N, C-alpha and C positions, 0 to 999 in steps of 0.2 A: 502494498498499500503505500502510495507517495506521499511525502511529507508534507501539509498544505499552509503557507503563510500568505495571506492579501499580497498580490504587486511583489512579493519575493520568487526569484528564479532561481533555483537550482543549476548550481554550477558543476559539471558532470566532470570536468575538471579533476574539481577537490573531493569527489568522491574516493573514501576510505571505511573500511572496515567500523562499524560504531558512530564513522561521525558522515555528518550531511554539513555541507555549506552553500546557502544562499544570499543572493546579491540582488538587493533594490539603490538601483545608480549605482554613488559612491557609497555605501555602505555593505560589510558584511557580515553575514551571520554564520558562526560554526556552531554547529552540535555534537556534543560529543558523549555518549556512555561512557561513565567507567566504571568499572564493578570489578573485586579481585578475587567475588566468591561467585558460587552457583546463582542462579537465580533463585532458587525453592531455598538458600538458606542466607538468602537478605534478609534483615530487620521492617525495611523501609526506602522508602527512594528519596531521595533530597533534590531540589531544581536548584542549580547558583546560576545567577546571570552576571556575566562580567561584560563591562563594555570599556574598552580601550581607550575610547577615546579621551573618556572623560574620568578613568580609574576608581570606576566603584563598580563595589560589590554589594549582590544581593542574594537571600537563601529563601527559598521557599518549599514549604512542607504543607504535603497534601491532608488533607483531612475529608471523612465523609460526613453529610446528615445522616442522620439515623430519622423514621419515618415513623410516629403517633398516629393514633385515632387524630390530633388537632394539628398534624401537620410533621413542617421536619422542625429536625431537633438536634443539635450536639451537647455531649455531657462531656465534662470532665474525664478524666481517664487516665489512665495509669501511662500509658505512652504518651498521652497529650502535656503531662508531669515530666516526663522527662525531656519531650519535645522542649517545655519553657524553660528547665531549670538548663539547658547543657547553652539556649540561645540566651539565658541570664547571665551563664559564666563571660562568654564573649561579648557583651553589652560595651562592657569600658573600653573594651578592646577599637570598638568604633566610634564612639560618643567624643567624637573629635571638637574642641572646643571653637569657639563662634569666631572664631577670627578668620579670614581665608587667605591661604596664602597665592592665587591664580584665580583667574574668572569662571576657571570652568570649575571649582570647589563650591558654587553656592548650592544649597539643596533646600529642595520645600521638607524632607526629614532626613536626616543625614542616618537612621538606624539602619542595617543593613537586613532584618527578620520580620519574615511574612508568612502568615499561613494561608490556604485559599482550599474555601469550601465549596466541595462538590458535591452536588443529590449523587447518588448508587447508579444510580442510569445515565450519570454521564461520565464517571469516571472507568475508561475503558481503557485496555492496553495496547492501546497500538499506537501508530504515531501522528494522529491528528492533539492540537493541541485544546485540549474539553474544558469547555465551560463551566463556571464555578466563580466566587466572588476572593477577590482576594482583600485579606485587612491582615495588615500591621501588629506582630507577636503584642507588642504591648498593649493595644485599643483590643485585643480578643482577649486577652490577660481578664482587662477590669471588666470588659462584659459577661464573663463565664463568673468571677469572684462576688458577684451581687447574687447569680443563686444558684451557680454551679452547672449551673447549662443556658444553653441561649436557643431562640426561635429566629427563622430570617426578618423575623419585624424586632429583634432586639438590637439591630446592625444598621443605622442606618446609612451609614459611612464605610467606602466596600469599593473596590475599582475591577471593574471587569475588563478580559483581555486584551484588548486593546488599550482602551487605557493608558492599563499597567505598563505594560509593554511600548507605550508612545513615552511613558514618564520616565521608563529607566531611558531609552532610546535617547533623550531629551538631555539624562542627565541631570533631572528635576530631582528626585528621590534612588536613596542608596549611600555606601559610605563613601568616604571621601580618601585619596590618599592611597587605594590599596595596590599595593603592584604584583606583579607573575606570583613572586615569591612566595609572599603572603598565601595568597590565592591555592599555591599546590600545599601550603601547610593546613587549609581549610579541608581540601579532598584528605587530604591524610588522614585527619583526625575524622570524617567521617569514614574514610571506609575500613577503618580501626574498629567503627564502631557499628561493623557489617553493612552500613549500607550501601545502595547504589544510588550512583551520583549519574544524572546530568546535567551537563553542562553549556549554557549557550553562550559566547562568545560574540558579540559584535565589534567593529571599528569599521575607517574608511579604505574603500577600498585604494583612492589614491592620497597619500601624503602631503 
């Protein structure tokens, strides 16, 4: 099955095992799956975004709504607790001072940790970018602290796919000043936790 993004075209010359490269004008998007273990043994999947133009990093953890008689609901659970504790442990590393070192350093939100909430029917294991809402980890944690669970109406602020990707592409959300060596450290950390990592990197074709 083809991996499809609106207005992005695959560069067949860059096609490698576990890697796909797409081009949109002067921008290049490379998506790589990194995995040390058999898929049957991994404990979860993290989606990492890295924008070379703005040196920004984002990590997205997928979660699935449950369904009951009142509609969709997401409950705090042990796996979520592990995920949020890991993000909190890394938070100070990315919460940079407010002063800017470059015109490219400005962010609406400098923290790189997000969750994506998907309906069960939307979480497909193919190459399509599934529907859902992206929620900052701090915001989701605040919402869950109220009752230990949330419903769709409890989250008035969230991003759909196109808005989220556009904000990353324009460098408006995500960490500041993350270089490739730091990114490699993060990937190694996730792999050590038996995670499967999908890494999407974007930069300009012409420098």
